[in-house]
Backbone bond lengths (Angstrom), bond angles and torsions (degrees), N, CA, C in turn:
res aa  C-N    CA-C-N  psi(-1)  N-CA   C-N-CA  omega(-1)  CA-C   N-CA-C  phi
1 X - - - 1.454 - - 1.547 109.21 -
2 X 1.287 116.41 141.11 1.484 122.57 -178.43 1.538 109.35 -71.81
3 X 1.355 112.53 146.27 1.462 120.56 175.18 1.559 107.85 -74.00
4 X 1.299 115.73 129.26 1.471 119.92 -178.22 1.529 109.33 -107.48
5 X 1.331 116.07 143.49 1.473 122.67 177.21 1.526 107.91 -130.59
6 X 1.300 115.09 158.21 1.451 122.30 169.06 1.478 106.38 -87.28
7 X 1.329 118.71 97.24 1.427 124.38 -169.26 1.580 109.51 -71.70
8 X 1.291 113.28 123.11 1.479 121.19 -177.72 1.524 110.59 -69.48
9 X 1.315 117.75 -30.80 1.494 121.26 -178.99 1.467 112.35 -80.47
10 X 1.334 116.93 -45.40 1.500 118.95 -175.42 1.530 110.84 -89.75
11 X 1.316 119.72 -13.46 1.458 121.47 178.89 1.522 113.95 69.72
12 X 1.317 115.92 29.85 1.470 119.25 -179.00 1.503 109.04 -151.56
13 X 1.343 116.73 167.79 1.447 121.05 175.70 1.519 107.23 -79.52
14 X 1.335 117.58 132.50 1.433 123.75 -177.43 1.500 111.52 -151.21
15 X 1.330 117.38 169.30 1.427 120.06 -177.83 1.561 109.15 -68.42
16 X 1.315 113.49 135.16 1.500 120.17 -176.35 1.500 110.64 -86.62
17 X 1.281 115.72 170.86 1.481 123.78 178.91 1.491 108.48 -71.56
18 X 1.326 118.19 155.26 1.417 121.85 -178.83 1.554 112.50 -79.87
19 X 1.329 117.77 -22.62 1.432 124.16 -178.19 1.546 109.58 -158.06
20 X 1.315 120.92 156.74 1.469 121.05 175.20 1.512 111.21 -56.48
21 X 1.296 120.82 123.58 1.460 123.22 -176.10 1.518 114.75 -83.82
22 X 1.336 116.23 -2.91 1.450 122.80 -176.30 1.515 108.73 -144.89
23 X 1.325 118.12 148.63 1.466 120.11 -176.93 1.517 112.64 -70.96
24 X 1.349 115.70 162.64 1.457 121.28 168.52 1.503 113.46 74.97
25 X 1.354 111.81 -162.34 1.478 119.92 -178.54 1.530 113.68 -63.68
26 X 1.338 114.85 -37.74 1.457 118.01 178.03 1.523 110.75 -59.48
27 X 1.309 115.17 -43.03 1.489 120.31 178.97 1.521 111.77 -59.11
28 X 1.351 113.95 -42.44 1.517 118.79 179.80 1.510 109.15 -64.68
29 X 1.342 116.69 -42.05 1.431 122.78 -179.17 1.544 110.49 -62.19
30 X 1.295 115.86 -42.98 1.490 120.10 178.40 1.535 109.45 -67.11
31 X 1.311 117.47 -43.91 1.487 119.04 -178.83 1.517 110.38 -61.93
32 X 1.311 119.40 -34.14 1.442 123.28 -178.49 1.524 113.08 -75.51
33 X 1.395 115.48 -33.97 1.457 119.02 -165.85 1.538 116.58 -119.96
34 X 1.324 117.01 1.64 1.468 120.79 -173.13 1.529 109.48 -124.86
35 X 1.304 117.06 135.49 1.450 122.35 176.98 1.528 112.29 -86.51
36 X 1.320 112.50 164.90 1.479 117.87 175.10 1.543 112.67 -59.17
37 X 1.353 115.98 -39.31 1.435 119.09 179.78 1.521 110.93 -64.74
38 X 1.337 118.58 -43.28 1.450 122.15 178.68 1.517 111.00 -67.46
39 X 1.343 118.02 -35.87 1.457 118.78 178.24 1.521 110.74 -63.63
40 X 1.356 118.57 -35.35 1.453 121.22 177.34 1.539 109.68 -67.19
41 X 1.316 120.02 -32.81 1.458 120.29 175.05 1.520 110.06 -64.40
42 X 1.335 116.45 -38.45 1.476 120.05 178.15 1.557 109.46 -64.08
43 X 1.360 117.00 -44.59 1.447 119.59 -179.92 1.483 111.52 -56.42
44 X 1.334 116.71 -41.91 1.559 120.96 177.91 1.502 108.94 -64.04
45 X 1.352 115.67 -45.24 1.461 118.52 -177.89 1.553 110.76 -64.11
46 X 1.316 115.25 -43.88 1.448 118.66 -179.18 1.502 111.13 -62.36
47 X 1.328 119.40 -37.14 1.496 123.96 176.86 1.478 109.57 -61.18
48 X 1.327 117.93 -42.16 1.445 122.95 178.86 1.553 110.34 -62.22
49 X 1.349 115.33 -45.85 1.493 118.83 179.27 1.582 110.02 -64.53
50 X 1.291 117.61 -42.80 1.475 119.37 179.79 1.531 111.05 -61.26
51 X 1.368 115.22 -45.04 1.467 117.82 -179.13 1.532 113.89 -70.02
52 X 1.329 115.64 -46.36 1.458 118.76 -174.68 1.546 111.27 -68.31
53 X 1.321 116.44 -40.01 1.476 119.32 -178.65 1.536 111.20 -92.61
54 X 1.314 117.77 1.41 1.419 123.84 178.88 1.533 111.49 53.16
55 X 1.372 115.43 48.72 1.424 121.77 -179.35 1.511 111.63 -78.93
56 X 1.354 112.61 151.24 1.460 119.88 169.83 1.480 106.62 -114.35
57 X 1.339 118.27 104.27 1.470 124.08 -170.72 1.535 112.50 -57.70
58 X 1.302 119.62 -18.02 1.455 120.03 179.46 1.525 111.91 -77.59
59 X 1.288 115.71 -21.45 1.502 119.02 179.79 1.519 111.15 -74.99
60 X 1.340 117.60 136.11 1.432 120.53 -176.45 1.563 114.79 -57.34
61 X 1.359 116.04 -39.15 1.459 117.58 178.79 1.499 113.26 -65.91
62 X 1.332 116.78 -36.94 1.451 120.03 176.29 1.497 111.95 -67.34
63 X 1.357 116.95 -41.86 1.484 121.99 178.44 1.550 109.72 -61.76
64 X 1.314 116.87 -43.22 1.488 120.08 179.18 1.495 109.83 -62.66
65 X 1.323 118.48 -47.29 1.457 122.76 178.69 1.529 110.68 -56.02
66 X 1.382 116.70 -49.46 1.454 120.89 -179.56 1.474 111.91 -61.88
67 X 1.312 118.35 -38.84 1.444 122.15 178.77 1.541 111.27 -63.32
68 X 1.340 116.34 -42.09 1.461 121.91 178.15 1.541 111.10 -63.61
69 X 1.328 113.91 -41.54 1.473 119.64 175.60 1.531 112.77 -61.89
70 X 1.370 112.85 -43.23 1.461 118.94 179.44 1.531 110.42 -59.88
71 X 1.306 118.03 -44.15 1.500 121.08 177.33 1.522 111.43 -63.36
72 X 1.325 117.01 -40.58 1.455 119.50 178.84 1.554 110.33 -66.76
73 X 1.346 116.14 -38.80 1.445 121.52 -177.85 1.511 112.05 -61.06
74 X 1.308 117.71 -41.65 1.442 120.64 -176.30 1.533 112.87 -100.91
75 X 1.285 120.90 -37.75 1.445 121.10 -168.13 1.543 112.97 -122.36
76 X 1.325 117.68 1.57 1.460 119.35 179.75 1.523 110.72 -116.74
77 X 1.316 113.83 -144.68 1.457 119.67 -178.03 1.482 112.84 -79.99
78 X 1.310 117.13 -0.50 1.504 119.03 -178.31 1.526 108.85 99.71
79 X 1.297 116.04 149.30 1.459 120.28 -179.70 1.520 107.28 -107.91
80 X 1.310 114.85 131.71 1.476 120.98 -179.04 1.528 109.32 -91.88
81 X 1.291 114.58 153.61 1.452 120.20 173.30 1.521 108.79 -72.47
82 X 1.302 117.66 150.06 1.467 120.97 179.87 1.548 109.65 -58.21
83 X 1.322 117.80 141.19 1.439 120.15 -178.56 1.547 113.21 -61.91
84 X 1.333 115.78 -22.11 1.461 119.88 177.62 1.508 112.80 -77.00
85 X 1.292 117.28 -14.38 1.470 120.93 -175.90 1.503 114.52 -67.48
86 X 1.334 116.11 131.03 1.429 123.24 176.90 1.500 108.01 -120.78
87 X 1.305 117.19 113.59 1.487 120.45 -179.26 1.541 110.67 -62.55
88 X 1.345 116.97 137.09 1.474 119.82 176.10 1.523 111.72 -64.03
89 X 1.276 116.02 149.51 1.527 119.26 -179.62 1.494 110.08 -73.90
């Protein structure tokens, strides 16, 4: 049986992640409070951020920015897409 969590992003009980997707305390917090479905929403959002801001995730500044956006996305006021972003048709 799948592990269920009360997903903080979706506001409902949903299937939880199989393992912490991020290191440290933040990873534990995500594992406890975020569903697989919501994590996929973050992956899509993160891809938009990387592409629109032309980030290189290996660079420390880019990783710090993405971590801050990750925290906002799940546990803060929410992360907005870049104003330059145009959704594909």
